[in-house]
SEZA-437604 format. One record per residue (C-alpha): residue number from 0; x, z, y. Coordinates in pm, whole numbers, plus 50000, padded with zeros to 5 digits. Layout:
N
<node resi="NUM" x="X" z="Z" y="Y"/>
...
//
This chain:
404
<node resi="0" x="51301" z="51792" y="47933"/>
<node resi="1" x="51664" z="51736" y="48018"/>
<node resi="2" x="51695" z="51566" y="47675"/>
<node resi="3" x="51508" z="51234" y="47688"/>
<node resi="4" x="51497" z="51186" y="47307"/>
<node resi="5" x="51197" z="51410" y="47248"/>
<node resi="6" x="50891" z="51245" y="47095"/>
<node resi="7" x="50563" z="51221" y="47286"/>
<node resi="8" x="50699" z="51367" y="47607"/>
<node resi="9" x="50414" z="51505" y="47817"/>
<node resi="10" x="50392" z="51358" y="48167"/>
<node resi="11" x="50145" z="51443" y="48443"/>
<node resi="12" x="50082" z="51188" y="48717"/>
<node resi="13" x="49893" z="51297" y="49028"/>
<node resi="14" x="49720" z="51006" y="49202"/>
<node resi="15" x="49513" z="50728" y="49041"/>
<node resi="16" x="49574" z="50439" y="49278"/>
<node resi="17" x="49812" z="50144" y="49233"/>
<node resi="18" x="50137" z="50337" y="49180"/>
<node resi="19" x="49980" z="50597" y="48951"/>
<node resi="20" x="49794" z="50352" y="48728"/>
<node resi="21" x="50092" z="50114" y="48700"/>
<node resi="22" x="50309" z="50409" y="48602"/>
<node resi="23" x="50055" z="50529" y="48344"/>
<node resi="24" x="50042" z="50185" y="48184"/>
<node resi="25" x="50419" z="50160" y="48146"/>
<node resi="26" x="50469" z="50517" y="48027"/>
<node resi="27" x="50202" z="50459" y="47761"/>
<node resi="28" x="50374" z="50133" y="47669"/>
<node resi="29" x="50693" z="50329" y="47601"/>
<node resi="30" x="50531" z="50611" y="47403"/>
<node resi="31" x="50478" z="50893" y="47651"/>
<node resi="32" x="50179" z="51130" y="47641"/>
<node resi="33" x="50024" z="51068" y="47984"/>
<node resi="34" x="49761" z="51250" y="48190"/>
<node resi="35" x="49655" z="51134" y="48538"/>
<node resi="36" x="49486" z="51382" y="48772"/>
<node resi="37" x="49291" z="51257" y="49075"/>
<node resi="38" x="49127" z="51482" y="49334"/>
<node resi="39" x="48837" z="51243" y="49395"/>
<node resi="40" x="48540" z="51296" y="49161"/>
<node resi="41" x="48547" z="50939" y="49033"/>
<node resi="42" x="48762" z="50629" y="49040"/>
<node resi="43" x="48783" z="50482" y="49392"/>
<node resi="44" x="48705" z="50111" y="49423"/>
<node resi="45" x="48729" z="50087" y="49803"/>
<node resi="46" x="49005" z="49959" y="50023"/>
<node resi="47" x="49122" z="49665" y="50226"/>
<node resi="48" x="49318" z="49347" y="50153"/>
<node resi="49" x="49662" z="49394" y="50005"/>
<node resi="50" x="49910" z="49152" y="49853"/>
<node resi="51" x="50159" z="49147" y="49569"/>
<node resi="52" x="50484" z="48959" y="49620"/>
<node resi="53" x="50808" z="48869" y="49446"/>
<node resi="54" x="50924" z="49138" y="49207"/>
<node resi="55" x="50576" z="49290" y="49204"/>
<node resi="56" x="50440" z="48968" y="49055"/>
<node resi="57" x="50718" z="48980" y="48796"/>
<node resi="58" x="50603" z="49326" y="48685"/>
<node resi="59" x="50238" z="49215" y="48665"/>
<node resi="60" x="50354" z="48917" y="48457"/>
<node resi="61" x="50527" z="49154" y="48213"/>
<node resi="62" x="50199" z="49347" y="48190"/>
<node resi="63" x="50010" z="49019" y="48128"/>
<node resi="64" x="49791" z="49097" y="48427"/>
<node resi="65" x="49912" z="48838" y="48679"/>
<node resi="66" x="49635" z="48589" y="48596"/>
<node resi="67" x="49368" z="48861" y="48600"/>
<node resi="68" x="49479" z="48968" y="48948"/>
<node resi="69" x="49480" z="48606" y="49068"/>
<node resi="70" x="49125" z="48551" y="48939"/>
<node resi="71" x="49007" z="48857" y="49133"/>
<node resi="72" x="49167" z="48756" y="49462"/>
<node resi="73" x="48996" z="48762" y="49800"/>
<node resi="74" x="49004" z="48385" y="49842"/>
<node resi="75" x="49191" z="48409" y="50172"/>
<node resi="76" x="49337" z="48065" y="50246"/>
<node resi="77" x="49560" z="48158" y="50537"/>
<node resi="78" x="49569" z="48308" y="50885"/>
<node resi="79" x="49425" z="48178" y="51212"/>
<node resi="80" x="49508" z="48323" y="51552"/>
<node resi="81" x="49211" z="48266" y="51780"/>
<node resi="82" x="49122" z="48314" y="52147"/>
<node resi="83" x="48815" z="48480" y="52298"/>
<node resi="84" x="48611" z="48161" y="52241"/>
<node resi="85" x="48714" z="48158" y="51873"/>
<node resi="86" x="48928" z="47849" y="51929"/>
<node resi="87" x="49229" z="47827" y="51699"/>
<node resi="88" x="49563" z="47893" y="51869"/>
<node resi="89" x="49772" z="47865" y="51553"/>
<node resi="90" x="49705" z="47835" y="51181"/>
<node resi="91" x="49921" z="47925" y="50881"/>
<node resi="92" x="49769" z="47778" y="50565"/>
<node resi="93" x="49871" z="47892" y="50215"/>
<node resi="94" x="49866" z="47536" y="50078"/>
<node resi="95" x="50103" z="47422" y="50351"/>
<node resi="96" x="50353" z="47707" y="50380"/>
<node resi="97" x="50350" z="47835" y="50023"/>
<node resi="98" x="50239" z="48149" y="49838"/>
<node resi="99" x="50472" z="48397" y="50008"/>
<node resi="100" x="50372" z="48345" y="50369"/>
<node resi="101" x="50156" z="48584" y="50576"/>
<node resi="102" x="49883" z="48538" y="50315"/>
<node resi="103" x="50032" z="48589" y="49969"/>
<node resi="104" x="49937" z="48404" y="49651"/>
<node resi="105" x="49818" z="48732" y="49500"/>
<node resi="106" x="49588" z="48857" y="49779"/>
<node resi="107" x="49342" z="49116" y="49647"/>
<node resi="108" x="49143" z="49420" y="49754"/>
<node resi="109" x="49321" z="49751" y="49691"/>
<node resi="110" x="49033" z="49886" y="49485"/>
<node resi="111" x="49013" z="49572" y="49270"/>
<node resi="112" x="49384" z="49588" y="49187"/>
<node resi="113" x="49368" z="49960" y="49110"/>
<node resi="114" x="49059" z="49899" y="48892"/>
<node resi="115" x="49238" z="49627" y="48693"/>
<node resi="116" x="49533" z="49859" y="48633"/>
<node resi="117" x="49305" z="50153" y="48551"/>
<node resi="118" x="49108" z="49956" y="48293"/>
<node resi="119" x="49429" z="49814" y="48144"/>
<node resi="120" x="49538" z="50171" y="48060"/>
<node resi="121" x="49247" z="50189" y="47814"/>
<node resi="122" x="49195" z="50508" y="47618"/>
<node resi="123" x="49568" z="50581" y="47583"/>
<node resi="124" x="49576" z="50768" y="47915"/>
<node resi="125" x="49371" z="51078" y="47995"/>
<node resi="126" x="49223" z="51056" y="48345"/>
<node resi="127" x="49105" z="51384" y="48496"/>
<node resi="128" x="48893" z="51324" y="48807"/>
<node resi="129" x="48775" z="51588" y="49051"/>
<node resi="130" x="49081" z="51810" y="49011"/>
<node resi="131" x="49423" z="51849" y="49171"/>
<node resi="132" x="49746" z="52044" y="49148"/>
<node resi="133" x="49743" z="52386" y="49310"/>
<node resi="134" x="50087" z="52507" y="49202"/>
<node resi="135" x="50395" z="52386" y="49013"/>
<node resi="136" x="50628" z="52636" y="48851"/>
<node resi="137" x="50942" z="52436" y="48777"/>
<node resi="138" x="51124" z="52599" y="48485"/>
<node resi="139" x="51434" z="52521" y="48279"/>
<node resi="140" x="51260" z="52312" y="48014"/>
<node resi="141" x="50963" z="52172" y="48207"/>
<node resi="142" x="50695" z="52243" y="48465"/>
<node resi="143" x="50398" z="52480" y="48440"/>
<node resi="144" x="50114" z="52328" y="48643"/>
<node resi="145" x="49818" z="52525" y="48773"/>
<node resi="146" x="49517" z="52313" y="48868"/>
<node resi="147" x="49249" z="52386" y="49126"/>
<node resi="148" x="49001" z="52404" y="48837"/>
<node resi="149" x="49193" z="52706" y="48706"/>
<node resi="150" x="49350" z="52530" y="48408"/>
<node resi="151" x="49720" z="52581" y="48348"/>
<node resi="152" x="49927" z="52341" y="48138"/>
<node resi="153" x="50290" z="52263" y="48053"/>
<node resi="154" x="50447" z="51924" y="48117"/>
<node resi="155" x="50790" z="51778" y="48065"/>
<node resi="156" x="50764" z="51594" y="48398"/>
<node resi="157" x="50527" z="51584" y="48697"/>
<node resi="158" x="50514" z="51256" y="48894"/>
<node resi="159" x="50359" z="51258" y="49241"/>
<node resi="160" x="50203" z="50914" y="49307"/>
<node resi="161" x="49981" z="51009" y="49599"/>
<node resi="162" x="49950" z="50864" y="49950"/>
<node resi="163" x="50146" z="50894" y="50271"/>
<node resi="164" x="50000" z="51239" y="50345"/>
<node resi="165" x="50055" z="51372" y="49993"/>
<node resi="166" x="49968" z="51743" y="49978"/>
<node resi="167" x="50155" z="51783" y="49648"/>
<node resi="168" x="50472" z="51644" y="49805"/>
<node resi="169" x="50440" z="51891" y="50091"/>
<node resi="170" x="50382" z="52172" y="49843"/>
<node resi="171" x="50698" z="52106" y="49644"/>
<node resi="172" x="50922" z="51931" y="49900"/>
<node resi="173" x="50807" z="52129" y="50201"/>
<node resi="174" x="50944" z="52001" y="50532"/>
<node resi="175" x="51169" z="51740" y="50370"/>
<node resi="176" x="50976" z="51436" y="50494"/>
<node resi="177" x="51105" z="51314" y="50830"/>
<node resi="178" x="50843" z="51051" y="50916"/>
<node resi="179" x="50919" z="50748" y="51126"/>
<node resi="180" x="50619" z="50687" y="51354"/>
<node resi="181" x="50554" z="50320" y="51434"/>
<node resi="182" x="50332" z="50371" y="51742"/>
<node resi="183" x="50037" z="50194" y="51579"/>
<node resi="184" x="49688" z="50319" y="51492"/>
<node resi="185" x="49468" z="50116" y="51258"/>
<node resi="186" x="49107" z="50142" y="51150"/>
<node resi="187" x="48991" z="49963" y="50833"/>
<node resi="188" x="48625" z="49918" y="50736"/>
<node resi="189" x="48371" z="49670" y="50597"/>
<node resi="190" x="48093" z="49489" y="50785"/>
<node resi="191" x="47829" z="49231" y="50686"/>
<node resi="192" x="47948" z="48872" y="50672"/>
<node resi="193" x="47834" z="48633" y="50946"/>
<node resi="194" x="47832" z="48255" y="50995"/>
<node resi="195" x="48155" z="48271" y="51195"/>
<node resi="196" x="48347" z="48423" y="50904"/>
<node resi="197" x="48556" z="48176" y="50705"/>
<node resi="198" x="48807" z="48189" y="50419"/>
<node resi="199" x="49084" z="48266" y="50665"/>
<node resi="200" x="49200" z="48587" y="50822"/>
<node resi="201" x="49113" z="48551" y="51191"/>
<node resi="202" x="49327" z="48749" y="51436"/>
<node resi="203" x="49220" z="48797" y="51797"/>
<node resi="204" x="49460" z="48951" y="52051"/>
<node resi="205" x="49261" z="49144" y="52312"/>
<node resi="206" x="49539" z="49267" y="52541"/>
<node resi="207" x="49608" z="49631" y="52628"/>
<node resi="208" x="49781" z="49673" y="52292"/>
<node resi="209" x="49474" z="49576" y="52087"/>
<node resi="210" x="49391" z="49322" y="51817"/>
<node resi="211" x="49097" z="49257" y="51585"/>
<node resi="212" x="49145" z="49117" y="51234"/>
<node resi="213" x="48855" z="48980" y="51029"/>
<node resi="214" x="48943" z="48905" y="50668"/>
<node resi="215" x="48740" z="48751" y="50383"/>
<node resi="216" x="48675" z="48930" y="50057"/>
<node resi="217" x="48514" z="48838" y="49724"/>
<node resi="218" x="48217" z="49072" y="49771"/>
<node resi="219" x="48016" z="48875" y="50027"/>
<node resi="220" x="48128" z="49101" y="50314"/>
<node resi="221" x="48402" z="49096" y="50578"/>
<node resi="222" x="48695" z="49338" y="50606"/>
<node resi="223" x="48783" z="49455" y="50957"/>
<node resi="224" x="49114" z="49585" y="51086"/>
<node resi="225" x="49125" z="49725" y="51439"/>
<node resi="226" x="49479" z="49773" y="51570"/>
<node resi="227" x="49586" z="49982" y="51869"/>
<node resi="228" x="49950" z="49986" y="51973"/>
<node resi="229" x="50022" z="50326" y="52133"/>
<node resi="230" x="50233" z="50634" y="52080"/>
<node resi="231" x="50053" z="50887" y="51859"/>
<node resi="232" x="49890" z="51181" y="52034"/>
<node resi="233" x="49754" z="51391" y="51746"/>
<node resi="234" x="49508" z="51115" y="51647"/>
<node resi="235" x="49594" z="51194" y="51283"/>
<node resi="236" x="49395" z="51518" y="51329"/>
<node resi="237" x="49071" z="51348" y="51441"/>
<node resi="238" x="48750" z="51406" y="51244"/>
<node resi="239" x="48573" z="51098" y="51094"/>
<node resi="240" x="48327" z="51083" y="51384"/>
<node resi="241" x="48608" z="51128" y="51637"/>
<node resi="242" x="48794" z="50842" y="51470"/>
<node resi="243" x="48494" z="50614" y="51521"/>
<node resi="244" x="48465" z="50724" y="51884"/>
<node resi="245" x="48836" z="50653" y="51939"/>
<node resi="246" x="48786" z="50296" y="51813"/>
<node resi="247" x="48469" z="50248" y="52020"/>
<node resi="248" x="48647" z="50358" y="52338"/>
<node resi="249" x="48938" z="50122" y="52278"/>
<node resi="250" x="48738" z="49813" y="52178"/>
<node resi="251" x="48409" z="49829" y="52373"/>
<node resi="252" x="48542" z="49576" y="52628"/>
<node resi="253" x="48772" z="49378" y="52400"/>
<node resi="254" x="48563" z="49060" y="52396"/>
<node resi="255" x="48537" z="48800" y="52116"/>
<node resi="256" x="48339" z="48954" y="51826"/>
<node resi="257" x="48400" z="49315" y="51926"/>
<node resi="258" x="48028" z="49397" y="51979"/>
<node resi="259" x="47945" z="49283" y="51625"/>
<node resi="260" x="48243" z="49472" y="51483"/>
<node resi="261" x="48153" z="49797" y="51661"/>
<node resi="262" x="47792" z="49764" y="51552"/>
<node resi="263" x="47920" z="49744" y="51196"/>
<node resi="264" x="48146" z="50043" y="51258"/>
<node resi="265" x="47844" z="50259" y="51346"/>
<node resi="266" x="47705" z="50232" y="50993"/>
<node resi="267" x="48031" z="50185" y="50798"/>
<node resi="268" x="48085" z="50448" y="50529"/>
<node resi="269" x="48434" z="50334" y="50426"/>
<node resi="270" x="48639" z="50380" y="50747"/>
<node resi="271" x="49006" z="50443" y="50674"/>
<node resi="272" x="49185" z="50556" y="50989"/>
<node resi="273" x="49563" z="50546" y="50978"/>
<node resi="274" x="49824" z="50659" y="51232"/>
<node resi="275" x="50112" z="50459" y="51092"/>
<node resi="276" x="50424" z="50643" y="50984"/>
<node resi="277" x="50683" z="50583" y="50719"/>
<node resi="278" x="50784" z="50851" y="50471"/>
<node resi="279" x="51157" z="50922" y="50486"/>
<node resi="280" x="51293" z="51145" y="50209"/>
<node resi="281" x="51659" z="51214" y="50133"/>
<node resi="282" x="51565" z="51289" y="49773"/>
<node resi="283" x="51275" z="51181" y="49554"/>
<node resi="284" x="51312" z="51435" y="49277"/>
<node resi="285" x="51376" z="51803" y="49214"/>
<node resi="286" x="51391" z="51959" y="48871"/>
<node resi="287" x="51093" z="51830" y="48671"/>
<node resi="288" x="50906" z="51683" y="48971"/>
<node resi="289" x="50957" z="51329" y="49106"/>
<node resi="290" x="50794" z="51123" y="49383"/>
<node resi="291" x="50698" z="50756" y="49375"/>
<node resi="292" x="50492" z="50508" y="49578"/>
<node resi="293" x="50374" z="50601" y="49928"/>
<node resi="294" x="50438" z="50972" y="49863"/>
<node resi="295" x="50807" z="50886" y="49831"/>
<node resi="296" x="50862" z="50601" y="50075"/>
<node resi="297" x="50549" z="50471" y="50251"/>
<node resi="298" x="50652" z="50152" y="50430"/>
<node resi="299" x="50313" z="50114" y="50613"/>
<node resi="300" x="50079" z="49812" y="50595"/>
<node resi="301" x="50268" z="49617" y="50862"/>
<node resi="302" x="50573" z="49598" y="50634"/>
<node resi="303" x="50384" z="49359" y="50404"/>
<node resi="304" x="50556" z="49504" y="50098"/>
<node resi="305" x="50391" z="49841" y="50031"/>
<node resi="306" x="50194" z="49739" y="49722"/>
<node resi="307" x="50491" z="49553" y="49578"/>
<node resi="308" x="50710" z="49861" y="49623"/>
<node resi="309" x="50446" z="50076" y="49450"/>
<node resi="310" x="50430" z="49847" y="49146"/>
<node resi="311" x="50805" z="49792" y="49117"/>
<node resi="312" x="50885" z="50159" y="49175"/>
<node resi="313" x="50643" z="50265" y="48901"/>
<node resi="314" x="50795" z="50016" y="48659"/>
<node resi="315" x="51153" z="50121" y="48735"/>
<node resi="316" x="51076" z="50494" y="48708"/>
<node resi="317" x="50896" z="50449" y="48375"/>
<node resi="318" x="51169" z="50221" y="48244"/>
<node resi="319" x="51451" z="50459" y="48334"/>
<node resi="320" x="51264" z="50751" y="48175"/>
<node resi="321" x="51219" z="50543" y="47860"/>
<node resi="322" x="51579" z="50427" y="47825"/>
<node resi="323" x="51804" z="50698" y="47975"/>
<node resi="324" x="51968" z="50958" y="47752"/>
<node resi="325" x="51855" z="51246" y="47972"/>
<node resi="326" x="51627" z="51317" y="48268"/>
<node resi="327" x="51903" z="51360" y="48526"/>
<node resi="328" x="52041" z="51015" y="48442"/>
<node resi="329" x="51696" z="50857" y="48457"/>
<node resi="330" x="51612" z="51001" y="48797"/>
<node resi="331" x="51956" z="50916" y="48937"/>
<node resi="332" x="51922" z="50554" y="48822"/>
<node resi="333" x="51568" z="50533" y="48962"/>
<node resi="334" x="51695" z="50641" y="49305"/>
<node resi="335" x="52001" z="50418" y="49283"/>
<node resi="336" x="51797" z="50106" y="49201"/>
<node resi="337" x="51501" z="50160" y="49431"/>
<node resi="338" x="51650" z="50307" y="49748"/>
<node resi="339" x="51819" z="49989" y="49882"/>
<node resi="340" x="51499" z="49791" y="49812"/>
<node resi="341" x="51285" z="50056" y="49982"/>
<node resi="342" x="51511" z="50081" y="50286"/>
<node resi="343" x="51498" z="49704" y="50332"/>
<node resi="344" x="51119" z="49713" y="50300"/>
<node resi="345" x="51097" z="49990" y="50559"/>
<node resi="346" x="51307" z="49797" y="50807"/>
<node resi="347" x="51015" z="49712" y="51036"/>
<node resi="348" x="51137" z="49686" y="51398"/>
<node resi="349" x="50917" z="49892" y="51632"/>
<node resi="350" x="50905" z="49598" y="51870"/>
<node resi="351" x="50706" z="49393" y="51615"/>
<node resi="352" x="50370" z="49570" y="51682"/>
<node resi="353" x="50429" z="49532" y="52056"/>
<node resi="354" x="50474" z="49158" y="52012"/>
<node resi="355" x="50159" z="49131" y="51801"/>
<node resi="356" x="49955" z="49347" y="52040"/>
<node resi="357" x="50068" z="49261" y="52396"/>
<node resi="358" x="49958" z="49488" y="52680"/>
<node resi="359" x="49903" z="49234" y="52959"/>
<node resi="360" x="49720" z="48905" y="53007"/>
<node resi="361" x="50056" z="48740" y="53066"/>
<node resi="362" x="50179" z="48887" y="52736"/>
<node resi="363" x="49877" z="48744" y="52554"/>
<node resi="364" x="49933" z="48402" y="52714"/>
<node resi="365" x="50301" z="48413" y="52618"/>
<node resi="366" x="50212" z="48511" y="52262"/>
<node resi="367" x="49972" z="48217" y="52237"/>
<node resi="368" x="50240" z="47979" y="52367"/>
<node resi="369" x="50491" z="48105" y="52110"/>
<node resi="370" x="50233" z="48081" y="51831"/>
<node resi="371" x="50155" z="47719" y="51919"/>
<node resi="372" x="50523" z="47630" y="51886"/>
<node resi="373" x="50559" z="47835" y="51567"/>
<node resi="374" x="50265" z="47654" y="51407"/>
<node resi="375" x="50393" z="47306" y="51489"/>
<node resi="376" x="50516" z="47073" y="51212"/>
<node resi="377" x="50877" z="47128" y="51117"/>
<node resi="378" x="50886" z="47476" y="51266"/>
<node resi="379" x="50609" z="47650" y="51072"/>
<node resi="380" x="50792" z="47703" y="50742"/>
<node resi="381" x="51109" z="47827" y="50913"/>
<node resi="382" x="50918" z="48079" y="51126"/>
<node resi="383" x="50708" z="48193" y="50829"/>
<node resi="384" x="51015" z="48261" y="50618"/>
<node resi="385" x="51167" z="48464" y="50900"/>
<node resi="386" x="50865" z="48695" y="50926"/>
<node resi="387" x="50792" z="48726" y="50552"/>
<node resi="388" x="50928" z="49031" y="50363"/>
<node resi="389" x="51208" z="48961" y="50116"/>
<node resi="390" x="51012" z="49081" y="49814"/>
<node resi="391" x="51211" z="48857" y="49579"/>
<node resi="392" x="51539" z="49031" y="49659"/>
<node resi="393" x="51514" z="49260" y="49359"/>
<node resi="394" x="51605" z="49183" y="49000"/>
<node resi="395" x="51349" z="49342" y="48770"/>
<node resi="396" x="51533" z="49513" y="48479"/>
<node resi="397" x="51432" z="49431" y="48122"/>
<node resi="398" x="51379" z="49779" y="47979"/>
<node resi="399" x="51220" z="49653" y="47657"/>
<node resi="400" x="51548" z="49484" y="47570"/>
<node resi="401" x="51737" z="49803" y="47653"/>
<node resi="402" x="51531" z="49997" y="47397"/>
<node resi="403" x="51606" z="49767" y="47104"/>
//
């Protein structure tokens, strides 16, 4: 597929989350023959709160999905930092500081966004659930893909749109990822809603490198994030039950609403346990295989720009494939356009988690004092802008115009 002028070029995407479904939509839009393979037996609706900012909103607008995403938002109105007695230390309200503060205008559950994109693909994309890639034989004119199901098919291009721990990336780009560990462990899960839950994200700093986040959703439940700031010690190899025990041990004496949260953890069936690390790749493509989304450049949740990068990266890759004269040019341009944006998005200082999760009582008291100043009139908007990712610092190309 070095010649990009072929009709109905066959593309395989592995991964049916935000990056994969966005990519499928745009490739269909530009006339590609698209198949998406997903190892899970059915479409996954689960996931925690995510946001779409800047250039990501521009892409959704081009897809005529921006309003649909807004209507399916979580309803989060801002962020409140609270103490052990649930008294507000500082508040950052969307109406006051604008749509691109800590809580974005387009705040939505991961599964809801992926579902919107999945349904927007309609019948033009073939989705193959319950299967995955077992081998890729990259040849001169395309890739021969062998699936776990035993099927073998030819494709002009294979796009890996999986997660941070992508097995397909490790199969084809073995040892090339040099992860940047951020010394943070996070547990995400859902618990029943209580009377204390409001339409704000409440953040409680517990000391000893711990914090508890309770966030609203549009399902009548509450989304929990438990954060532990520590150097990783093979926690990424823990079993699901060991993950729960790790969180119990670290939060049993945390105070505030920790007992309620841990009670919910006992019965939660949607725990996502993440030892945060960024994906660092010197190249995103080889032959007829290319990486995108978290498989290529995971920025981690604390960057605040991961979903935006997934959407924009999918759009740029599809657009370059649709407009370039050959594959090499398309993949070169994709790297050239996205890499500076990705590197800026990955520029999370490792001191930031330490500031958000202080170790000592004095550190917690100091954090509260700083937050009170930061939330004061005249200071709030300046501070918010300083800590908000620069998601608007990317000009979205108009590939439709380039194809005329």
